[in-house]
N, C-alpha and C positions, 0 to 999 in steps of 0.2 A: 564453685560459681556456676549458676545455671547458664545454659546455652542461650545465645541471643535469639530474640523472637523474629522469625522470618516475616518479611513484608511481602504480601501477595497482591495480585491485581484486584482480587475480590475485596481485600481490606482497603484498597484505594478507591473503592466505590464503583468498580466496573465488574459486573458478574454476568458473563455471557450465558450462563445457565438460565438467567432470567430474561435476557434480551433475545436470545436465539429463538425461543418459541414464538415470539411476536413476529419475527422475520419469516418463520415458516408459515404462520397463519396468513400474513400479508401476501406471501408468494402464492398461496392457494387461491386467495380471493382475486389476485391480479391475473392469474392464469385464466380465470373465467371471462376476462375482458378481451381475450384474443379475438373473439367474434367481432368486436368493434373494428379492428383492423381489417378483417376480411370483408366487411361491408364497403370498404373503400377500394377493394380490389387487390389488396396486399395480403401477405401471410407472415405470421411470425415464424422465426426459427425456434421450434419448441425446445430444442436442446439447449438454447441459451437461457431458459428459465432456471434460476438458481446459480447462473454463472455471474461473473463480475460485470458484465454489460449485457444489455438486451438487444437482440438483433431482429430486424424485419427484412423480409425479401421484397424488394421494390422493383424487381424485374432484371435490369442489366447488372445490378450489384446489390449487395446487402447494406443496410443502414444500421449502425450501432449507436447506442446512446447510454449515458451514465450520469448520475449526479452524486457528488460526494461532499461531505462536510470535513473541514480540517480537524475539528476537535479542540483540544485545550492547549495546543502549543503556543497560542497567542498569549496565554497567561505567563508562560516562561519568558517570552519576549518582553512583555510589559514589566515584569519584575526585574529582569536584567537591565532594562532601560533605566529604571530608577537607581540601580546599583552602579552602572557604568556611564550613563549619559549617552549611550549609543542607541540607534534605531536598528532593529533587526527585521524590519518588515519586508525588505526585498527578499530575504530568504523565506520568510513566512509566506509570501506570495507564491514562490516556487513550490513550497510544500503543498499549498492548496491545489495548485494545478496538477501537481504530481499525483495527488490522491485520485483525481478523475482520469487523467491521461493513462496512468499506469494500470488502471482497471480496464479502460477501453481497449487497450492493445492486447489484452489476454485473448480476445476472440478473433484476432487477426486483422483488426481494423486499423486504418490510417486515420489519425485524428485530424479533423478539419476545422472545427469551430469550438471555442471555449466561451462560456458565459459566466459572468461573475455575480456572486451574491455576497454583499458586504453589509451585514445588519449590525448597526451600532446601538449602544445603549442610549444614545441621544446625539443630537447634532453637534454637541461640544467635542465629540471624538475627532471630528474632522478639522478642528481648530489647530491641531498640531500639524503644521504644514509639512515639516520634515518627515514625520511618520507617514502621513497620507501620501506624499509624493514617492516615498520609498516603496509603498505598497503598489502604486501605479507603475513605477519603473521596474520593480521586480516581476510584476505580472506580465508586462510586455516582454521582458527579457526571456522569461520562461516560455511564453508563446513562441518567440523567435527560435528558441532551441528546439521546440517540438514542431516547428513549422505549421502552426495553427493560426487561424484568424481569431482575434478577440472580437466577438460579435456584439457585445454589449453587456448589460447587467442591471442589477437592482441594488440601491444603497438606502434601505429604509433606516429610520431612526426609531427604535423600538423600546422606548422608555417603559419600564415596568415589566418587560419581557426579557430583554438583555440587560445585564447589570450596567449601571452607569460607569462610564470610563472603559468599557470592554467592547469587543467586536466579535461577531460570529461570522466566520468566513466559509464559503462553500463555492464549488464550481460544478458546472455541468459541461459535458463534452459530447459532441456528435462527430461521428466519422463514418467512413465507408469501407467495406470489404470488397476490393476490386483489384484483380479479378476474383470471382467468387471462390476459386480454389484456395484462396488464402484463409477461408473461414476455419477457425480453430475452436471448436466447442467440444472436443474430446471424442468425436466419433471415430477418429483414426488412432487414438491412443491404444497401445497394445504391449503385451509382454515383449521384452527385448529393446524397447525404446530407451534411449539414454536420458539422464537427468542432468541438465546444465544449470548451475546456479550462478546468478549475477550478483556482484557485490553490492551491499548497501553502503550508504555514506554515513551511517550512524544509526540513531534510533528512528529516523524518519519521522512519521507523525502518529505512530501507534505506540502505546505504552506510556504516554505522557502523564496520565493520571497517577500511575505508579511512580514515575520519575519525580513528579512534583511532591508526592507524599514523602518520598525519600529525602528531598531537600529540607523538609521540616525536621528531620532527624540529625542533619549535619550541623555541627557547630558554626561553620562558616557558610552554610546554605549553598546557594548557587556559585559562590566565589571559591568553594573548595577546589583545590588543585587536584586533578586526576592524573595529570602528566605535567612536567615542568613547563610553565607558561600557558597551560590550558586549563581553564576553569570548567567546572561541571556544567554551569549554565551555557557557556560558549559551545561546549561539545554537544549539548542537547539541541542547540539551535543550528547545527550544520544542516543545510537544506537537503531535502529528500532527493535522491537520485531520480533523474528523468530517463526512462528506459525506451521511449519511442524511437530515438535515433538508432538504437540497437535493432529493434524489431523491423524498422524500415530498411536498414542495411541488410538484414537477413533476407528480407523479401527480394531486394534487388539482386542478391547473390543466388536466388533460387533455392534457399533452404526451406525445407518442409517442416513447419512446426505443427506437431500433432496436438499439443495442449500447452497451456501456460497457466501459471498461478502467481498472483501478486501477493507476496508474503507480508501481510499487514496484521490486522487483529487476528488473534489465535496463533500467531507465530508460525512455526514450522508445521503445525497441524494443517495449515492451508495446502500442504502437498497432498493431502487426502481429499481435496475438493471434488475431484472427478467422482461421479456416482457409481462407476463400475467397480467390480470386485477385482482388484489388482493389488499387488504388494510392491512397495517402493523401498528400495534398499540404498541407503547412502553410505558410501565408503570413504568419501573425502569431505571434511568439514572445513569451510572457509575460516580464516582468522577472524576472531571476534573483535570488533572495534573497542577502543579503550573505554568509551562511555558505557557500553553494554557490559563489559567485564566489571566495571566499577559498580553498576547497578546490581548485577548478580551478587557480587561479593558483599556489598553493603546491605542488601536486602536478605542476605543469607538464604539464597535460593539454591536448590540443587539444580542439576542440569535439566532435568525433566521440566521443572517449573519454568525455568528461564526460556527454554526452547518452545514451550507451549504458549508463551506470552509475547516474546520479543523476536525480532528478525535475526539476531545473533550473527550478523555479518552477511546474510543472504537476503536480498530484497526482492528477488524475482526468480522464478524457476521456468525453464523451457524444457519441454519433453520432445525430443527429436529422434529421427532414425540414428542408430548407433554409428553408422559410417559418416554422419555429418557432425558429430559432436565436437570433434577437434576444430573443425572449420567454424562452428558457432563460437567457440572460445576465442579463436583468432579474430573474428569479426567484432565481437563484443569489445575485446581489448583494443582493437584499432579505433573503436568509437569512444574509448576512454573509460570503459567499465571493466574491471577485473572479473574473470569468469573461471569456473572450474567444471570439468567433466566429473561430476560428483557421485554418480551412481546410476542405477538402472531400474526399470520397471520389470516385474516378474509376474508370472501367473501365480495365483494364490489368493487367500482371503485379503480383505481390505486392511492392510497394515502398513505402517511406516517404521522402518528400522534405521536408526542413526547409529551404525555399528561402532564407530570410534568412541562413542559416549555411552554405549549400552542402553540407549533409549528406545522404547517402543510405544507407538501410538496406534490406536485401533479406530474403527468406524465410530465407536461410541464416543470418541474424544472430539468429534467434529460433526455436529448435526445442524446443517444449514439448509436442508430441503424438507 
């Protein structure tokens, strides 16, 4: 009998080799616009180009900003609503805010304001009062967790652009780096730094195209049990962890964060995001959530493919002085997020070694600049 055919992210319709060149081209064009900021008397933090958030020096503090789209997780929520009669949009709201906030905090920023973009396929989407109110309640609740103001937003009905009965969700977030010494764009990252990994709550909001494609292969689809009493669909819809309470607690404790990475698209390859020539050695791998184990097994992916696509249990990475690593773990766990002193930064070529799994990634595996 022939071996099962693996299911990859590329087969699910997402090919970063095609997407990333556009990102690089856009970054180069965007860099030329920095002169426009200078005309207003401010300067950009050049090192933030290519990072997860853009930073401008406005004098007494830095201002950081980001916009992020949720992606296709709403499609899972919609399908599960038909199967169970439940609304999952409170969690979907948290996912959307997490996409923006978790990126913003990588540069050392305190999130201040979130704006909403809810683009429906038509006005009829808002007729489902339960779903609409769940979105509102979940959005406010996530803002409260992150201690940000919900400043406003846009709710267009885009018939002909967004599919009828669907909604495209996005969020922007603005914050400040204050005091300026909190800025974390990698200029302090060096050999000897410790790598602390923060636990994910599941798939988060990346890899859903692959997860949805897998559901088509399962005889019971989203209702397939992956653990007693836990369906595949319910597990996929676990809300994304919000990491700003951890980073704010670290700042209050005087922890010096040299660099951060939000582990989203590209999986653990995101640990290679810093442009410098450094080697990252992981010696402790966090437990893999049941839903991610299930996806890896059912898609017949080897560890390298899984860790290059999914978060595999680690949603955020902090690079800190080695003597502070254990305190970072303690503070994160006090904030309700499991954490591990997982490895170290070393001098050497740009490589990531995940030693317990025998996985190696190189600079060629992540081209974002």
